[in-house]
Steps between C-alpha positions, in 0.01 A plus 500: 500500500860507625799302373332413172355635179164672544220248492736199491540291819860473612506118483401510133767761427759293687411182313523673164835678537718461189210358301350630178169683494341188351629286789380761747146496367494118487603474864257776595212311335611176667511653848167677454341182365625300797361756747160492329505121515580493872212735583265290289595176675488657848140599440419163344641282778399702805287275722588181312642192671847372408622157615881480529668162531860583598765228496717482811803457270486881464519575870880505517534701178633856550195646323239319709445803729449710185242251371311519830515880494354498146219275623436753776474773232232296324305475823534872567368565147173334604566145377391222738763229547518141623840333523558125471859406592675235296687289755677218315857625558441558873333163546783322318756672724306417817459133411865473399609648833306225679624235254149416384473384141245683284341308215290632210255345258403694185636815663297454820679455835411183694462629857569256780376536858859559606553777245172689552596700815820615332310595184256702711787673676674586171180627336398719791857632520485617138166670563646674805795634301267640236289662771811664646578658162143624465519656846824675402316648201214629716244228426309272734553137406309220667519121469245239601344158441241589238539186286298184560668193353475123485745221427597420143492138615629223277500561123608227256668317786693806622431601863527878536474470881469853648492678165155647449276671248296814557138446593388856575643848556333725758416787273292695751793541737735602218250757372470651846878524540542656156230757576692592814817564289686191621722296266412133569793259476383142443770234554446172311369307799139388521298353788210259503196533726675310777797738495742262328750681278588416140779619275350652184644646183552877513448520123171313532400724790563820305303363205216369718439845654385611153201267534384667819579868444486745212866528400636765267851355478680190623880521513752216516818680607818296508817444300331438164505812282204399286488245218743549212360452148823381336506125456127450558270339244217733398168423335191666357432714808859578595685560171474879534618522862764773534781479760632796696857622458607235752329228295209446742139455388331808643134396482286213378139400545372177651467324162857593409623375839324167442656471154851570632452231765374250248778562248790540745449246778849362432664845471362707787651435842286394797470852644384645167246223442375533858456875450310463172271228642422704810459819297241325284319365809506841670362677193228240462422548871450874453839676519547765233877474466770260620864614496829311518795726576832511674540676832873536436461813286435836660150632432379191315166491685432870449581480132278195459210678671532852356610418147352288224857390421630347821802284570325165529240283327130565546209266425170681474137392503320818400556715191844650545600632160308548178496680170175685449363770272566854619159589360231345722172434320287700743753786521582630148798698633644333806671807642655299784723307256620798295729655769661157555558454126656846480711432810637174361574653159673811632841338555494359144399840363779674693753258346358545151378142471134606463344804339322726751136431585245720673199418711280607210680287240483191721137564590406517130642152438456344844306211348823393326698473825554210735661522845686244707364504854664350810289511816281761325802726439602570140860416412494476120307610193481467124264571212383346174385770256294391198588625150370440150583199282463254788801637689551607862781668692644384831591818687561655841663194659623614842573335836547661842862556600495237776360225274698511177660161550181330612365385162215751504601656167520156336156409634346822364649451152387136486155611611478769231615253234225263615243781474627574149450138398157486663386814316620361170770753416725401211812672628627675811769766494685721744746789501798497736830678547663286771323165542561311175670201663229477764221465240671250268426194721126565461535437125531860380714561192665810358276707276502826310277806480332336201374224730291750699133573425459820297366717784798405719744532211380851421567608863831319547744720693812510282693694763440235769594235241347211697576144389200306375421142597219290354331176605282325239207324665352328197587133463 
């Protein structure tokens, strides 16, 4: 290999110039872990259907062509795509140009007969612009009237005029177009059986598609960069939610989304509440994941798709993350988990945070290990080793390089403490050289060698001189 150290890609060498060997290995593990993750997600999502609702407020942003190119990359990777344009900004501008007042009730536009032709024109114009970008990226976009709708009518004395609700989506046509590699673009205009048009909500349209088609992911792409945790009231289901470095809630399940809505109706803004409500409806209709992310950051869609730690907020219906035993009951030595445990630990071992392990040593005590799985990929591990005198050791806590600020380590330690309580241990202990301050919030206190069970005390490594922490479990 030219222009680099043997066996080391040039981009890794470039990124690690003037860094210590420890930093080099950390970045190497991080890059390798990210590449593994991308390949895993590419295989997982190939052939799945993604619905993308894209706000027209992004269309004049300098990075909009980049966003459309990234969407083209998803399609070329084998992901089927339907695009629903958000058209509120364009409609507002069109009506303003013609000096037509636009009124709303509970966030829904009241569409007059006079306004409808202009709304149609604005909506179809947005769809056409998106199709032009797809064409520039080598894709075949197509738009059509595949939504049957009817009038909302009069509700609680409010006449919605030519605003409609979705009655049916022509799934058979969409399936045929998708099978022929087209990208359908569905503007938020519906028609009744007589051919009369109605203005419909693009958010409702994107959500409604999930009732008719098997959807892997639904995206709401606009100016909102997810939902920030700071300032929100949390409850029983949401108290352990962990924000990303930017303060955004990365992932929550449907029950957590419902709890946030219930507890924060006076704190969340309309767009955030609308997203959470539609995410819940979409998941209950059959969508696996619903994402809220900003299209104003380069690569945000790709990172959200090919990483478990994206830039936005995801609501999920199916099992997304879990802590499970590494030892599966029917497989005494689950050899598939051992390489992942070794991989995750290796960075910690290289830095001296953990003592070295081997495949054999882990296999012997695999029943003691738990792993943290995201989308069936392992990103964290830990063990609870039993000792005499009603004591157990928490050991081998490690988290993949890309996920160390995600709360995975905290979740594993809390889980192991819960197992310790469930099994009736009197005291937990651990040995650490670098992570004292991290363990204190869990209730651990400073201990001495004399606090260890005899078999552990007799084998204590005086040269390593690890600090000892203890956590009494007896009331």
